[in-house]
C-alpha positions as CSV (number, residue, x, y, z in Angstrom):
1,M,55.4,-27.1,-47.5
2,R,58.2,-28.8,-45.4
3,I,57.8,-25.9,-42.8
4,L,54.0,-26.3,-42.4
5,D,54.0,-30.1,-43.0
6,F,51.5,-30.6,-45.6
7,D,51.6,-32.4,-48.9
8,I,49.6,-30.7,-51.6
9,P,50.4,-26.8,-52.2
10,I,46.8,-25.7,-51.8
11,L,45.2,-23.9,-48.9
12,Q,41.5,-23.3,-48.4
13,A,40.8,-19.9,-47.7
14,P,39.1,-19.1,-44.4
15,I,35.7,-18.2,-46.3
16,G,34.2,-16.7,-43.1
17,S,31.0,-18.5,-42.2
18,C,30.8,-20.9,-45.1
19,T,33.5,-22.8,-43.7
20,G,33.6,-25.2,-40.7
21,V,34.8,-28.4,-39.1
22,E,33.6,-30.6,-41.9
23,L,35.3,-28.6,-44.8
24,A,38.5,-27.8,-43.0
25,S,39.1,-31.3,-41.9
26,A,38.2,-32.8,-45.2
27,V,40.5,-30.7,-47.0
28,S,43.5,-31.2,-44.7
29,Q,42.7,-34.9,-44.7
30,A,43.0,-34.8,-48.5
31,G,46.6,-33.3,-48.2
32,A,46.1,-29.9,-48.7
33,M,45.2,-27.2,-45.9
34,G,41.8,-26.8,-44.4
35,A,40.9,-23.5,-42.6
36,L,38.6,-22.5,-39.8
37,A,37.5,-18.7,-39.6
38,L,37.2,-17.9,-35.9
39,T,37.2,-13.8,-35.9
40,W,33.6,-13.9,-35.0
41,T,33.3,-17.2,-33.0
42,S,32.9,-17.4,-29.4
43,P,35.8,-18.4,-27.5
44,E,34.0,-21.5,-26.2
45,V,32.8,-22.6,-29.7
46,A,36.2,-21.7,-31.3
47,G,37.9,-24.2,-29.0
48,Q,35.4,-26.9,-29.5
49,M,35.7,-26.5,-33.4
50,V,39.6,-26.7,-33.3
51,S,39.2,-29.8,-31.0
52,E,36.9,-31.5,-33.3
53,V,39.1,-31.0,-36.5
54,R,42.0,-32.6,-34.6
55,K,39.8,-35.6,-34.0
56,R,38.7,-35.8,-37.6
57,T,42.5,-35.3,-39.0
58,T,46.1,-35.6,-37.8
59,K,47.0,-33.3,-40.9
60,P,47.8,-29.5,-40.2
61,F,45.2,-26.8,-40.6
62,Q,44.9,-23.1,-40.1
63,V,42.7,-20.8,-37.8
64,N,42.2,-17.2,-39.3
65,F,41.8,-14.1,-37.4
66,V,40.8,-10.6,-39.0
67,L,42.7,-8.2,-37.1
68,A,40.1,-5.3,-37.9
69,F,38.6,-7.0,-34.7
70,E,39.8,-8.0,-31.5
71,P,40.9,-11.8,-31.9
72,R,38.9,-13.0,-28.6
73,S,39.1,-16.7,-29.6
74,L,42.7,-16.7,-30.3
75,V,44.0,-18.3,-26.8
76,P,41.3,-21.0,-26.7
77,A,41.9,-21.9,-30.4
78,L,45.7,-22.1,-29.5
79,E,45.2,-24.0,-26.1
80,A,42.9,-26.5,-28.3
81,G,45.7,-27.2,-30.5
82,A,45.4,-25.0,-33.5
83,P,48.9,-25.6,-35.3
84,I,48.8,-22.5,-37.6
85,V,47.4,-19.2,-37.4
86,T,46.8,-16.7,-40.0
87,F,46.2,-13.0,-39.8
88,S,44.6,-10.5,-42.1
89,W,43.8,-6.9,-42.3
90,G,46.7,-5.9,-39.9
91,L,49.9,-6.7,-38.4
92,P,50.1,-9.3,-35.3
93,D,52.7,-7.8,-33.4
94,R,50.7,-7.8,-30.2
95,Y,49.8,-11.7,-30.6
96,V,53.2,-13.1,-31.8
97,S,54.2,-14.3,-28.3
98,V,51.1,-16.1,-27.4
99,V,51.2,-18.0,-30.6
100,R,54.8,-18.9,-30.2
101,S,54.0,-19.7,-26.5
102,H,51.6,-22.5,-27.6
103,G,54.2,-23.7,-30.2
104,A,52.2,-22.8,-33.4
105,K,53.3,-21.1,-36.6
106,F,51.8,-18.1,-38.2
107,G,51.2,-16.4,-41.4
108,V,50.3,-12.8,-42.4
109,Q,48.2,-11.7,-45.3
110,V,50.0,-8.9,-47.2
111,T,49.0,-6.8,-50.3
112,T,52.4,-4.8,-51.0
113,R,56.1,-5.6,-50.7
114,D,56.5,-3.0,-47.8
115,G,53.5,-4.9,-46.1
116,A,55.7,-8.1,-46.7
117,K,58.7,-6.6,-45.1
118,R,56.6,-5.6,-42.1
119,A,55.0,-8.7,-41.7
120,L,58.6,-10.5,-42.1
121,D,59.8,-8.1,-39.3
122,C,57.1,-9.5,-36.9
123,G,58.5,-12.8,-37.6
124,A,55.9,-14.5,-39.8
125,D,56.5,-18.2,-40.8
126,F,55.0,-17.3,-44.3
127,L,53.2,-14.8,-46.1
128,I,49.8,-14.7,-47.9
129,C,50.0,-12.4,-50.9
130,Q,46.7,-11.4,-52.0
131,G,45.7,-9.9,-55.3
132,V,42.7,-7.6,-55.8
133,E,41.0,-10.4,-57.9
134,A,40.0,-12.2,-54.6
135,G,36.4,-12.7,-53.5
136,G,34.9,-11.9,-50.1
137,H,36.5,-9.0,-48.1
138,V,39.3,-7.8,-50.2
139,Q,42.5,-6.4,-48.5
140,A,44.3,-5.9,-51.9
141,T,44.1,-3.0,-54.3
142,Q,46.7,-4.6,-57.0
143,P,46.4,-7.4,-59.4
144,L,48.1,-10.6,-58.1
145,C,50.3,-10.9,-61.1
146,Q,51.8,-7.4,-60.4
147,V,52.3,-7.6,-56.6
148,L,53.2,-11.6,-56.3
149,P,56.8,-11.1,-57.9
150,E,57.7,-8.3,-55.6
151,V,56.5,-10.0,-52.4
152,V,58.2,-13.2,-53.4
153,I,61.8,-11.2,-53.7
154,E,61.0,-9.4,-50.3
155,A,60.2,-12.8,-48.7
156,G,63.5,-14.5,-49.9
157,T,63.5,-18.0,-48.2
158,V,60.0,-17.5,-46.4
159,P,57.4,-19.2,-48.3
160,V,54.6,-16.9,-50.2
161,V,51.2,-18.2,-50.7
162,A,49.6,-16.8,-53.6
163,A,45.7,-15.6,-53.2
164,G,43.2,-13.9,-55.3
165,G,41.4,-15.3,-58.4
166,I,42.9,-19.0,-58.4
167,G,40.3,-21.4,-58.9
168,S,41.9,-24.0,-61.3
169,G,45.0,-26.3,-61.5
170,A,46.4,-24.2,-64.4
171,A,46.0,-20.9,-62.3
172,I,47.9,-22.7,-59.2
173,A,50.7,-23.8,-61.7
174,A,51.0,-20.2,-63.0
175,V,51.4,-18.7,-59.5
176,L,53.9,-21.5,-58.7
177,R,56.2,-20.6,-61.7
178,M,56.0,-17.1,-60.5
179,G,57.6,-18.1,-57.2
180,A,54.7,-18.8,-55.1
181,T,55.1,-21.9,-52.6
182,A,51.4,-22.8,-52.8
183,A,48.1,-21.1,-53.7
184,M,45.0,-20.4,-51.6
185,L,41.5,-20.7,-52.9
186,G,38.3,-19.5,-51.5
187,T,35.5,-19.3,-53.8
188,R,36.1,-22.9,-55.4
189,F,36.0,-24.4,-51.8
190,V,32.6,-22.6,-51.1
191,A,31.0,-24.8,-53.8
192,C,32.1,-28.1,-52.0
193,D,29.7,-30.5,-50.6
194,E,30.9,-29.8,-46.9
195,S,30.9,-26.0,-47.1
196,L,28.2,-24.6,-45.1
197,A,26.9,-22.2,-47.7
198,H,23.4,-22.5,-49.0
199,S,22.7,-24.8,-51.9
200,S,21.1,-22.0,-53.9
201,Y,24.3,-20.0,-53.5
202,K,26.5,-22.9,-54.3
203,Q,24.5,-23.6,-57.7
204,L,24.7,-19.8,-58.6
205,L,28.5,-19.9,-58.3
206,V,28.4,-22.8,-60.8
207,E,26.1,-20.8,-63.1
208,S,28.1,-17.5,-63.0
209,S,31.1,-16.0,-64.8
210,A,33.7,-13.5,-63.8
211,K,31.8,-10.6,-65.2
212,T,29.3,-11.3,-62.5
213,A,31.7,-10.6,-59.6
214,S,32.0,-7.0,-58.7
215,L,34.2,-5.1,-56.0
216,T,32.0,-3.1,-54.0
217,L,31.2,-1.4,-50.3
218,C,27.6,-2.3,-50.6
219,F,27.1,-5.1,-48.0
220,D,28.7,-3.2,-45.1
221,L,26.5,-4.0,-42.2
222,G,28.7,-5.9,-39.7
223,W,32.0,-4.6,-41.1
224,P,32.0,-1.0,-42.6
225,Y,34.3,0.3,-45.0
226,A,35.9,-2.5,-46.2
227,A,35.7,-3.6,-49.9
228,H,34.4,-6.9,-50.9
229,R,33.8,-8.7,-54.1
230,V,30.6,-10.4,-54.5
231,L,28.3,-11.6,-57.3
232,R,25.7,-9.1,-58.8
233,N,22.3,-9.3,-57.2
234,R,19.1,-7.3,-56.6
235,T,20.4,-5.6,-53.4
236,L,23.7,-4.4,-55.2
237,E,21.6,-3.2,-58.1
238,L,19.1,-1.6,-56.2
239,W,21.9,0.3,-54.2
240,E,23.7,1.2,-57.5
241,A,20.7,2.3,-59.1
242,A,19.9,4.8,-56.3
243,G,23.4,6.2,-56.6
244,C,25.3,4.1,-54.1
245,P,23.9,6.3,-51.0
246,P,25.5,5.9,-47.6
247,S,24.0,3.8,-44.5
248,G,20.5,5.1,-43.8
249,L,19.6,6.3,-47.2
250,R,19.9,3.1,-48.9
251,P,16.7,1.4,-50.6
252,G,15.2,-1.4,-48.8
253,E,17.2,-0.8,-45.7
254,G,16.0,-2.7,-42.8
255,D,14.5,-5.3,-45.0
256,V,14.4,-8.8,-43.5
257,L,15.7,-11.0,-46.3
258,A,16.1,-14.4,-44.7
259,F,16.1,-16.2,-41.4
260,L,17.0,-19.3,-39.7
261,P,14.8,-21.8,-38.0
262,N,16.0,-20.5,-34.4
263,G,14.4,-17.1,-35.3
264,K,17.8,-15.3,-36.4
265,T,17.1,-12.9,-39.2
266,Y,19.4,-11.4,-41.7
267,K,18.7,-7.9,-43.4
268,R,19.7,-6.4,-46.6
269,Y,23.3,-4.9,-46.7
270,E,24.5,-7.4,-44.0
271,D,27.8,-9.0,-44.7
272,A,26.5,-12.5,-43.9
273,P,26.3,-14.9,-46.9
274,P,23.5,-17.6,-47.5
275,L,24.1,-20.4,-45.2
276,R,22.4,-23.9,-44.8
277,G,19.3,-23.9,-43.2
278,M,18.4,-20.3,-44.1
279,D,15.1,-19.7,-45.7
280,G,13.5,-16.5,-47.6
281,S,15.3,-14.3,-50.4
282,V,18.7,-16.1,-49.6
283,L,20.2,-14.9,-53.1
284,E,19.4,-11.2,-52.4
285,L,22.1,-11.7,-49.4
286,C,25.8,-11.1,-49.7
287,L,27.1,-13.6,-52.5
288,Y,31.0,-13.6,-51.9
289,A,32.9,-14.6,-55.0
290,G,36.2,-13.8,-56.4
291,L,37.0,-13.4,-60.3
292,S,38.0,-17.3,-60.1
293,V,34.3,-18.1,-60.2
294,A,34.4,-18.9,-63.8
295,D,36.2,-21.9,-62.6
296,V,33.4,-23.2,-60.4
297,T,31.8,-25.7,-62.7
298,D,30.3,-28.1,-60.0
299,V,29.8,-28.9,-56.4
300,R,31.7,-31.8,-55.5
301,P,33.3,-33.4,-52.2
302,A,36.4,-31.3,-50.8
303,A,38.7,-34.7,-51.3
304,D,37.7,-35.0,-55.0
305,L,38.3,-31.2,-55.5
306,V,41.7,-31.2,-54.0
307,A,42.9,-34.3,-56.1
308,A,41.5,-32.7,-59.5
309,L,43.2,-29.3,-58.8
310,W,46.4,-31.0,-58.0
311,N,46.4,-33.2,-61.0
312,E,45.4,-30.3,-63.4
313,C,48.3,-28.2,-61.7
314,R,50.9,-31.2,-62.3
315,M,49.8,-31.5,-65.8
316,A,50.1,-27.7,-66.4
317,L,53.5,-27.9,-65.0
318,N,54.5,-30.7,-67.0
319,D,53.3,-29.1,-70.1
320,G,55.1,-26.0,-69.5
């Protein structure tokens, strides 16, 4: 935490298009670390978003790039003053020099001890150890409790952030006891006032249990062959009932489920979640959620959530 210069050992996961300037800045201003997901953001808009977060808070925040795609907006984000970059779904060998040339730090998401070693060889300032319990696109194949101790040993003095299935103060305390320096939460931050997620999606997160969060390959339009954990819904059940057929043979393929006021449409099997302003059958879209969804009990401001999680964590650590 001293290396990254923030106060509370909680990081907001990038959570794709559900995050934004308002959420990232609110989380950071509360003493944790907010995040912008910039992989699919144009270079111009990415720079504007980073600049806006910097106007709203002087605290550190991260920008994330999924290396399954070319990080076109990395340089504009760094030029706008992004202090920390996180990389997932790949190793950032090609991009380390540009990150360092802008005075930024970087972390790498890993899922095995060997992956941790390779990330450390790249010069990572910290590691993000993801477990298969995570929501959204899931890089991991092993439970967090199995892989985290191995990554902590490999990391030595390099900080390790635990991610996957963490949604409560008690869960944060548990990974801190296992050697993590901090915890990264995604699903819990989707259900914040500042999140760009659709209100119906947020409410469904509140009402759902862990057994409704399934790991699948169903929603692959936009990112094929990448596993993801989502809430069960009509689209997933139609696909499974048909025997999980491949693209081109799926029931309802091509159906337009939702749309924005600007006319942009969203089809069945797309990897886009329901967002503010969408209309239509939004709950048949991709509803990302990790096993921590059981800990989502309300929708509240990000600052209140950070404070509550940290208080719960401290109480759990003191009880332990």
